[in-house]
N, C-alpha and C positions, 0 to 999 in steps of 0.2 A: 409478216413475209413470212415466214416457216413459222408450221407448227407438228411439230412430232407429238402424239399422243401416245401414250401406253404402248409401246411399241415394243415387239417381240420379234427376234429375226435369230431363222436354225443355219449353217452354216451346214451341208451335207445332212447329221443327221446330231447335230450337238444346236441346242439352243445357246447364243452367245450373247444379245441383248434382251433385260430381262424385264421389260416395262419400262424404258425410259422417254420422259415424255423432257418437250424443249420447248421453249417458241425464242427469237427472233426477230424482232422490230424491225421499220423497213430502217435502216443504215445503221444501223447498229452490227459490231465487230464481233462475236463472240469464241476464246479461248476453250481447248478443251482440252484438258489434261489427262494421265492415266497410264499405271502400269503398263510393261507390255503383255497385252494380250488381253488387256481388259474389254475393249471392244470398239476402240476410237474411232478406226478404218473403218468394222460393219458399219457403223453409226454411215458415216461418211457413205460407202459404196450403196446402202439401202436407201441414201438419202438421194442419191444418183440412179437408183433405178438396177444395178445390174443384178443380172437372172440368178447368177450365184447365191446370191441372198436374201432368202426366201424368208417374208413377210410373214405368221403367223398369226400375225394377231396387232388392233391399233392403226394407228392413222398416219398420216402424211402428206398436211397442208400448203400450198405454195400460192401467195397470192388471192386466196378464198379458194384456190382449185384442189378438189381431193386427188392425189398423184400417185397416190399408195400403190395401187399397178400399171401402172403406168408405163410404157418401154421406156426406156434411156434415153430416148433420140429426142422422144415429144419430152422432156424433160429439158435437153438441151436448148433446144427451140422454143421454152416458153423460158428461158432464162438462168440454167442452173448449170455453172460450170465448176470443173472440177480439176484441180492439179492435182495426180496420183503421185503417190511416193516412190512406185517402181514403175514405169508407164512402159509399153512393150516398142521395141523397136518397129516401124508400118516397113516392110520390104516397099519398093517399087510404086512407093508415093515421095513425091518431094515435099520437103515443109511449108515450100511457097505454095504452093498445089493448094495444099489444103488447107492453108490460113486463106484463100482466096474462098474454097468452097466455105471456110467456115464464115467467113467476113458478107460474103454472098447470103446464106443463110439466114443469118440473124439480121441482113438488111444492115449491117452499120457502115459508120465512113471509116472505118479504121486505115490509115496508111502501113500497110506491109513492110514496105521498105523502110519508114520510118521506123517503127517496133524494134525489126532486123538491128538496126544502127544502134540503135539506141542497146542494143540485149546484146552487141559486138557478136550478132548471126548472119551477118550480111556475106556471108563465105558458108553461111552451111544453109541458104534458103534452097541454094539447086542438087542439095544433098537428101538420100531417105529420111524418112523423121525420126528419128532419136537412134539410130543404127548405126553405131560404134563414135559417139555421142560419149565423151566425159561426164562426171555425174554434173556438174557446174551447166554441161551446155545442156544436156535431157532438163532442168528446172529453166532453164530459157527460155527453151522450148517448146513449155507446154506454158509456160508468162505468156511468148510473143501469141498461143492460141485463145488464150485467157484475154488477152489486147481485142484482137479481132471479133471474136465474141463481143464483148463488153455483157459480162451476167448481169445478173441483180442479183444473183446470192452465189456465192462465191468456196467452194469449199477447196481449202488446201490442207494437204495429208501431208507434215510437217514438213514444210519447203526446205528447211534447212539441211536435212540431213545426206550425207554424202556431199558437201558445199564446202571449201574454202573461205575464209573470212572474207577476201574482195571479193569473192562472188556473192556472200552472206546481204554484206553493201549495194552492190546492183539489184539483188533479187529482193531485197527488202523495197530498198527505194522505190520499183516499179510492180510490188504490191501494194504499198502506203495507193500511189495512184490508182491503180483498180481497184482501189477500195473506197480510196476519194467518188468513182464515178460521177455520172453526172445528172442531173437531175429529168426524168422523164413523167412526165404527168405529175409528179408534187413528189415521186421516189425515188429512195439512193441505194445506192448498191448497199447489200449487207453480206457478212461473211462468218465463215467456221473453220476456225484454225484449230489444228493437231499440234502440237510441239513439244518435245522433250527440253531442248536446249534452253527456251524461252528467248532466244538471242530476237526472234521476230518482234517483240514486245520493245524493243529500241525503236520503232519503227510504225507502226501501228496503235490506233486509238483502242486500244479491246477497251470494251463499254463493262464488260463480263465474261467472267473466270467460271468453269466447271470440270467437277474431278468425277473422273467414270472409273469403277473398277465391278467387275465381274459381271459387269455388264447392265450395272444396273450404276446410275449419277445419285452419288452421296450427298454432294454438299456443293452450292452454289455461293461468287460474290466473287469483290473485285481481283483481275484477273492477274494483276501484279502481287496482292497480297498473298492469293494461292500460290501464285510459284513460288514467292518466297518463303512459305507454311513447306514446300514440299520439298525446296536447294537445300533446306535449314534439316528439316525432317524424317523427308520422304514420304511414303506415301502411308505411313505405320500410324496415326494419328486417324486419317482416314477409313484406313479401315477396320479401326478402330469404334468407329461410327459406322460403319455398314455390318458387324457383330452384335451394333447394338437394337439394330432394327429390322435386325430376322429376327 
């Protein structure tokens, strides 16, 4: 479903991604680990097509279509959805209105009211998007929008950050629902998730994990095994591997 080929990305005048290659097949969920500042969010934003992230070389292929320089809204229409780590508040736009627009553009059968009920957001539908929301409410708002979009590829940037344990359980179960997806022309939903805490691994069936350090993917393997290595030893061994390849 997604193929990232030798991707180099600059933010400002600084190169952040230094030749990242990554393939996510239909129906697979991959986990992205890495220390702060390693380029994880930059990779997510580049796949989503935000203009601040300048691709200097390489390609991004989504379902056989070269989207390397495609505008963000066109990528969303094709079926790429993202939960941002720190999404903005949108003044003047009600959450229900935005959810209905997303549903209409993607022509999905999402039941906005039912999803809002499950996510404990019924009282938030008439409020401006994310304005005055708590950390957990913002995450649930992002999930509501994804449920309405029903994307083929889901990008989740630290879905557990700033969320208490009660919200993590709700978010984890709903993320599992999104990634389970529905068969559409024999396609399943794929996912790429950035995590520091590893809590999300208790809810999603991760097919593979990757470690990103200093803008380079240094190793890949079973997600839970990689997380256990990081939990016990940090990223020190991975950094040594990176030094060995320089």
